[in-house]
C-alpha positions as CSV (number, residue, x, y, z in Angstrom):
1,M,49.9,-132.4,152.1
2,D,46.2,-131.7,152.5
3,R,43.5,-134.5,152.4
4,R,42.2,-133.4,148.9
5,H,45.6,-133.7,147.4
6,F,46.2,-137.1,149.1
7,V,42.9,-138.4,147.8
8,G,43.8,-137.2,144.3
9,L,47.1,-139.1,144.3
10,G,45.3,-142.2,145.6
11,G,42.8,-142.1,142.7
12,V,45.5,-141.7,140.1
13,A,47.5,-144.6,141.6
14,A,44.5,-146.8,141.4
15,L,44.0,-145.9,137.7
16,L,47.6,-146.5,136.8
17,G,47.7,-149.9,138.6
18,A,49.8,-149.3,141.8
19,G,52.3,-152.1,142.1
20,S,51.9,-152.7,145.9
21,A,49.1,-153.6,148.3
22,E,50.1,-150.5,150.3
23,A,49.4,-148.2,147.4
24,A,46.3,-150.1,146.1
25,T,44.4,-150.5,149.4
26,P,44.0,-146.8,150.3
27,A,43.4,-145.9,146.7
28,A,40.5,-148.4,146.5
29,A,39.1,-147.0,149.8
30,L,39.4,-143.3,149.0
31,A,38.4,-143.4,145.3
32,S,35.6,-146.0,145.5
33,R,33.6,-144.8,142.5
34,T,34.6,-143.6,139.0
35,L,32.5,-142.3,136.2
36,L,31.9,-145.8,135.0
37,D,29.8,-146.4,138.0
38,F,27.4,-143.7,136.8
39,G,26.9,-145.2,133.3
40,V,29.5,-143.1,131.5
41,S,30.9,-145.0,128.5
42,P,34.4,-144.2,127.3
43,G,34.7,-144.4,123.5
44,S,31.0,-144.0,122.9
45,P,29.9,-141.8,120.0
46,V,26.9,-140.7,122.1
47,D,27.2,-137.5,124.2
48,Q,28.0,-138.5,127.8
49,S,27.3,-135.1,129.4
50,D,24.2,-136.0,131.4
51,A,25.7,-139.1,133.0
52,M,29.0,-137.3,133.7
53,Q,27.2,-134.3,135.3
54,K,25.4,-136.6,137.6
55,A,28.6,-138.2,138.7
56,I,30.3,-134.8,139.2
57,D,27.5,-133.5,141.3
58,E,27.2,-136.6,143.6
59,L,30.9,-137.1,144.0
60,A,31.7,-133.4,144.7
61,A,28.8,-133.3,147.2
62,S,30.3,-136.2,149.2
63,R,33.8,-134.8,148.9
64,Q,35.0,-137.7,146.8
65,P,37.4,-137.3,143.8
66,I,35.9,-137.4,140.3
67,V,38.1,-140.0,138.7
68,I,38.1,-140.2,134.9
69,P,39.6,-143.5,133.7
70,A,41.6,-143.6,130.5
71,G,39.4,-143.2,127.4
72,N,37.7,-140.7,125.1
73,Y,34.5,-139.0,126.3
74,R,32.2,-136.8,124.2
75,V,30.8,-134.1,126.5
76,Q,30.1,-130.3,126.8
77,K,29.0,-127.7,129.3
78,L,29.8,-129.7,132.4
79,V,29.5,-127.6,135.6
80,L,32.1,-128.0,138.3
81,P,30.6,-127.2,141.7
82,S,32.5,-126.2,144.8
83,N,34.7,-128.9,146.3
84,A,35.1,-130.8,143.0
85,T,38.4,-132.6,142.5
86,V,38.7,-134.0,138.9
87,L,41.5,-136.4,138.3
88,G,42.4,-138.0,134.9
89,V,45.2,-140.2,133.6
90,P,47.6,-137.6,131.9
91,G,47.4,-137.9,128.2
92,L,44.9,-140.8,128.3
93,S,41.7,-139.3,129.8
94,V,40.4,-137.2,126.8
95,L,37.3,-135.1,126.9
96,T,36.0,-133.9,123.5
97,A,33.5,-131.1,122.9
98,P,31.4,-131.4,119.6
99,G,31.2,-127.6,119.2
100,K,32.7,-124.4,120.5
101,A,31.1,-124.6,124.0
102,P,33.4,-125.1,126.9
103,I,33.8,-128.6,128.2
104,F,33.9,-127.5,131.8
105,Q,32.3,-124.4,133.3
106,C,32.9,-123.2,136.9
107,A,32.0,-120.3,139.2
108,A,32.7,-122.0,142.5
109,Q,35.4,-122.4,145.2
110,D,37.9,-125.1,146.1
111,V,38.0,-126.7,142.7
112,S,40.9,-128.8,141.4
113,L,41.4,-130.1,137.8
114,R,44.4,-132.4,137.2
115,G,45.7,-134.7,134.5
116,V,42.8,-134.3,131.9
117,A,43.3,-133.8,128.2
118,F,40.8,-131.8,126.1
119,A,40.0,-131.6,122.4
120,G,38.2,-128.2,122.3
121,F,37.6,-125.3,124.7
122,A,38.7,-126.9,128.0
123,L,37.6,-124.6,130.8
124,M,35.6,-121.4,131.4
125,A,36.1,-120.7,135.1
126,L,34.8,-117.2,136.1
127,E,35.2,-115.5,139.5
128,C,36.4,-118.7,141.2
129,H,38.0,-118.9,144.6
130,N,40.9,-121.4,145.1
131,L,41.0,-122.9,141.7
132,T,43.8,-125.3,140.7
133,V,44.4,-126.4,137.1
134,C,47.5,-128.6,136.8
135,D,49.0,-131.1,134.3
136,C,46.2,-130.8,131.8
137,Q,46.4,-130.7,128.0
138,V,44.5,-128.7,125.4
139,L,45.0,-130.6,122.2
140,S,43.3,-127.9,120.0
141,S,40.7,-125.2,120.4
142,G,38.8,-123.0,117.9
143,G,38.9,-120.2,120.6
144,D,40.7,-120.0,124.0
145,G,42.1,-123.1,125.6
146,I,41.8,-122.5,129.4
147,V,40.1,-119.4,130.9
148,C,40.4,-118.7,134.6
149,T,39.4,-115.6,136.6
150,G,39.1,-115.1,140.3
151,T,41.2,-115.4,143.4
152,G,43.6,-118.0,144.6
153,L,44.3,-119.2,141.1
154,F,47.1,-121.8,140.5
155,I,47.6,-122.7,136.9
156,A,50.7,-124.9,136.5
157,G,52.3,-127.5,134.3
158,N,49.7,-127.4,131.6
159,R,50.2,-127.8,127.8
160,A,48.0,-126.0,125.2
161,T,48.5,-126.5,121.5
162,A,46.8,-124.9,118.5
163,C,44.4,-122.6,120.3
164,A,43.0,-119.9,118.0
165,K,42.8,-117.2,120.7
166,A,44.8,-117.6,123.9
167,G,46.3,-120.9,125.1
168,I,45.7,-119.7,128.7
169,L,43.8,-116.6,129.8
170,A,44.1,-115.7,133.5
171,G,42.7,-112.7,135.3
172,G,42.5,-112.0,139.0
173,D,44.9,-113.1,141.8
174,G,47.2,-116.1,141.6
175,M,50.1,-117.8,139.8
176,V,50.7,-119.0,136.2
177,T,53.8,-121.1,136.0
178,N,55.6,-123.9,134.1
179,N,53.0,-124.0,131.3
180,L,53.9,-124.9,127.7
181,V,51.9,-123.2,124.9
182,N,52.6,-123.7,121.2
183,G,50.8,-123.2,117.9
184,P,49.7,-120.4,115.6
185,G,47.2,-118.8,118.0
186,Q,46.7,-115.2,118.9
187,F,48.3,-115.3,122.4
188,G,50.2,-117.9,124.4
189,L,49.2,-116.3,127.7
190,R,46.6,-113.5,128.1
191,L,46.6,-111.7,131.4
192,G,43.6,-109.7,132.7
193,A,40.7,-108.2,131.0
194,P,39.7,-104.7,129.9
195,G,39.7,-102.5,133.1
196,R,41.0,-105.3,135.3
197,L,44.3,-107.1,135.7
198,G,44.4,-108.5,139.3
199,T,47.6,-109.5,141.0
200,L,49.4,-112.2,139.0
201,T,52.7,-113.9,139.1
202,V,53.6,-115.3,135.7
203,I,56.9,-117.1,135.8
204,N,58.9,-119.8,133.9
205,N,56.4,-120.5,131.1
206,R,57.5,-121.5,127.6
207,I,55.5,-120.2,124.5
208,E,56.2,-121.0,120.9
209,G,54.8,-119.9,117.6
210,T,51.9,-117.7,118.8
211,A,51.4,-114.2,117.3
212,V,52.0,-112.6,120.8
213,G,53.7,-114.5,123.5
214,I,52.1,-112.8,126.5
215,G,49.5,-110.1,126.3
216,A,48.8,-108.2,129.6
217,S,46.0,-105.7,130.3
218,D,47.2,-102.1,130.8
219,A,44.4,-101.6,133.3
220,A,45.4,-99.1,136.1
221,K,44.2,-101.5,138.8
222,G,46.2,-104.6,139.5
223,Y,49.8,-105.7,139.1
224,A,51.6,-108.5,137.2
225,L,55.1,-109.8,137.7
226,I,56.2,-111.4,134.4
227,A,59.6,-113.0,134.7
228,M,61.8,-115.8,133.3
229,N,59.5,-116.8,130.5
230,M,60.9,-118.2,127.3
231,I,59.1,-117.0,124.1
232,V,60.0,-118.3,120.7
233,G,58.7,-117.1,117.3
234,A,56.2,-114.5,118.4
235,K,55.9,-112.3,115.3
236,S,53.9,-109.5,117.0
237,G,56.0,-109.4,120.1
238,G,57.1,-111.4,123.0
239,I,55.3,-109.4,125.7
240,R,52.7,-106.7,124.7
241,A,50.4,-104.5,126.7
242,L,46.7,-104.6,125.8
243,N,44.3,-101.7,125.8
244,G,41.0,-103.6,125.5
245,E,41.6,-105.8,122.5
246,E,44.3,-103.6,121.0
247,L,48.0,-104.0,121.3
248,T,49.6,-100.9,122.6
249,G,53.2,-99.8,122.9
250,K,56.3,-101.8,121.9
251,D,57.5,-105.3,122.7
252,L,58.1,-105.1,126.4
253,T,60.5,-108.1,126.5
254,H,63.3,-105.7,125.5
255,G,62.4,-102.8,127.8
256,G,59.8,-100.1,128.1
257,S,57.7,-101.6,130.9
258,E,58.2,-98.4,132.9
259,A,55.5,-96.9,130.7
260,F,53.0,-99.3,132.4
261,R,53.1,-99.0,136.2
262,N,51.1,-102.2,136.7
263,L,53.7,-104.4,134.9
264,A,57.0,-105.7,136.3
265,I,58.9,-107.4,133.6
266,A,62.3,-109.0,134.1
267,A,64.6,-111.7,132.8
268,N,62.3,-112.9,130.0
269,V,63.8,-114.2,126.7
270,S,62.1,-113.6,123.3
271,L,63.7,-115.2,120.2
């Protein structure tokens, strides 16, 4: 277990009220400051972006976790710098954007986002290196829920509901696994972009009620392994290839992936 992960666990233990001195003491030492120490006010109707950005910048610069206590926070366009580790209380630390702007933006390296819930467009992370997004929730979004491109992507255990476009969009090199996406949006998962796919492993996700379960770029460069995903109620196909913004070919859940040399599709279920 690396130090950053250990620090993260310590911060969350402190927030949840660890029951023993053994758990509480290192948590207090390692996560000595939270957003509250920077003047951020949970539950306030006033936008908290400036105070929260100051906290993010100072804590990331000193390699400390950015601990978000339980509460509701009105913010937008927060920039995550390199070495930022953001930790929330799952389901209780809720960030809300007043418009369609992303709540977090990122073009950095060694960034981790865990246990945070979002009302709105959660994350626009472009060309990042070593980005982890785990155990987060998107409660609703008028566009995409989570957008991640770059290398060393690990997107796991997230929940996205009622996103108008894609619950999760991933492009580049990495893994997308154990996520749950549901709602009447355009895509559960969208893989790659026009002209670029990357090398992606997409495995063991569950998608319900979106128009297309998984949409994958048919770009000649790159490769995607799409396996053991459960897709329910996708009216326009469980797995479809994308030429730019257009669906192309048939539903690949039931065969035909040999027409797309960059896609390996196996053991998926579409109901």
